[in-house]
N, C-alpha and C positions, 0 to 999 in steps of 0.2 A: 504494500500500500504506500502511495506517495505521501511524503511528509506534509503536514498541513501548512507549514511555512512556505513550502514550494508552491502549493496551490494558491496560497494567498498572494505570493509574488506574481504568479501568472495572472491572477484575477486583477491585481492592481495594474500590471503592465497593460493588460487588454483595456481596462477602463481608461487609462491615460491615452492610449491610442484612439479610442472612441471619442474622447473629449478634446483631442488635439485640434488645432486650427485646420489642419489638412483634412481630417475626417469630417469636421463640422461644416466644411465648405461643400461637401458632396450634396448634390441636389439634382435629381433627374427622375423622369418618368419612363417606364417601360411597360406598355400595356396598362393594366390596372395598378401596377406597383408604383409607389412614390418612395424613393430612397433618399432620405435627407438627414440633416444633422439632428433634428428633433427625434427622429426614429432611432438613431444611434444613441442618443441620450437616454431614451427609454431602456434600451438594451444595457447600457452602462449601469442604470439603476437596478436592473434585474440581477446584475452581478453582485450587487451589495446585499440584496435581500436573500439570496440563496443560502449563504452560511447561517442565516438567522431563522430559517424555516424550510418548508417543503416547496415553496415557489421559487421562481427565478431560474437561472441557468447554472448548471453544474459543470465543473472542470475535472478532467481526468487526464493523467499522463499515461499514454499507451502507444505501443509501436503502430505506425501507420503503413499502409501499402506503398509500394514504389511510386515516386512522383506525386505523392500526396503530402502536403505540409501539415495541415490539421484537418479536422472534420467535425461537422455538426449533425447531431441526430435529433430531428424535430420531434420524434415520438417520445423522447425522454428529456428533451431540452438540455442536452449534454454536449459540450465541446471536448474533443479529444486532441491532445497535443503529443507529439512524439518525444519531447523532452521538457524538462522543467524550465530550461533557459530559452525556450522557443520565443522568438520575437524580441530578444534583448537588443540586438544591433543590426542583424541582417535585414536588408531592405525587402527581399523576397518573402521572408518570414512575416514581416509586418504586413505586407500586402495580403498574405495568406490569412492572417488574423482578421483583417477587414473583410475579406471574402467570406469567411465563415460567419462573422457577425452580420453580414448582409443576409445570409440564409436565416439567421435568427430574426432579423427585421421582418423578412417575408413570412416566417412562421408566425410572428406576432400579429401580422396585419392582413394575412390572406386566408380566406376560408379553405378548409380541407379540400384537396382535389381540384381546386379551381385554377391552378397554374401548372402547366406542364414543366417538368423538371428542367428541360433544356432552357426555358426562359428564366427559371430560378437561377440556373448557372450563369446565364448571360448577364443578369443583373449583378450577380456577385463578382464576376470578372470585371465588369465595367466599374463597379465601385472600387475594387482594388486598384485598377489602373488610374482612376481619378485621384485616389489617395497618393499614389506614386507621383503623379503630375503635380498635385498641389503641395507636395513635400519639396519640390524643387524651387530654387530661387527664381528661375525663369520658366514659368509654366508653358510658354509657347514653344520654346526651343531647347530646354534642358540646359545642362545635363541633368538626368533624372537619377534618383537613388538606385533604381533598378533598371537596367537596360535589357529589353526583351530581345531574344534571338529572333531573326526573321522567320516568317512562315510558321509561327507558333500561335497557340491560343493567346499568349500574352502580347504578341505583336498585334494581333487582331483586336484585342481588348484595348490596347493603347490607341489604336486608330479610332475606335468608337469614342473613347474618352476624350481624345483631342478634338473631336468634332463638336463636343458639347461643353468643354471645360470653361469656356468663356461666357457660357449662356446658362447660368444656374436656373433650375426649374424647368428646363426644356424637356421635350419628349424625344427619345432617340428615333431617328428615321429608320424604318424597317430595312430600307436598302443599305444603309450604312451598317446596320447590325447583322446583315445576312452573312458576311464572311466570318464573323465571330460565331454565329450559330452553327455554321457548317464546320468550323474548326473544332468546336466542342463535340459535335456528333462524330467527327472523324478521329477523335483522340482515343487511344487505347484505354485511358482512364474512364471513359464514358461509353464503353462497348455496350453496356446494357441499354443506355439511352438510344444508341444508334439502332438497336434491335427493337426497342419499344418506344418510339418517338412520342407517344401520348402519355407516357408514364408521368405520374405526379408524386412528389414527395409527400410524406404523411404530416403535413403542417397541421398542427392542432392548437396553436396559440402559445403565448408566453405570459404567465401570470406573475405579478410582483408579490 
């Protein structure tokens, strides 16, 4: 069992990322989803309530599959991290935390089964990419804390994020989002989604 101090440090680190200026600037619409700073603030609050009761979001340190940084289980409102130091300094790890917390936002705000998982993932990758852009001194041109390799999910997400980073509250153009959606479905990480494109995660809400 992971030491409570390690979990507390993870929880505090995640909360700080959620309340950071870069994360609080995130503000976009994708379909019926609205991902913004106030939603991330709600999730940050849920991290505080969990140690005090049965509600909120739990943290676990557990080995993750290849190419997976962290993961969020909406059925149990649990985030799994591969190590207790995850997200301390590495830019990709910080993006991964924002990605998973975006899943938590969608879990908290979207009725069960109403959003296909590929669109859940598209929102999460876009939020992570926006966090990366907003963490740079020059959002339009970089350099960025994390540089995506070409022809990857991350480069596709960066392109989507760049298209909206200067227009908070905007809706993502489906044509702009299409390469990212296709990249997600083509990734070995999401083989199940490729075979079951209408699959929806078991979002069931997040209580404080």
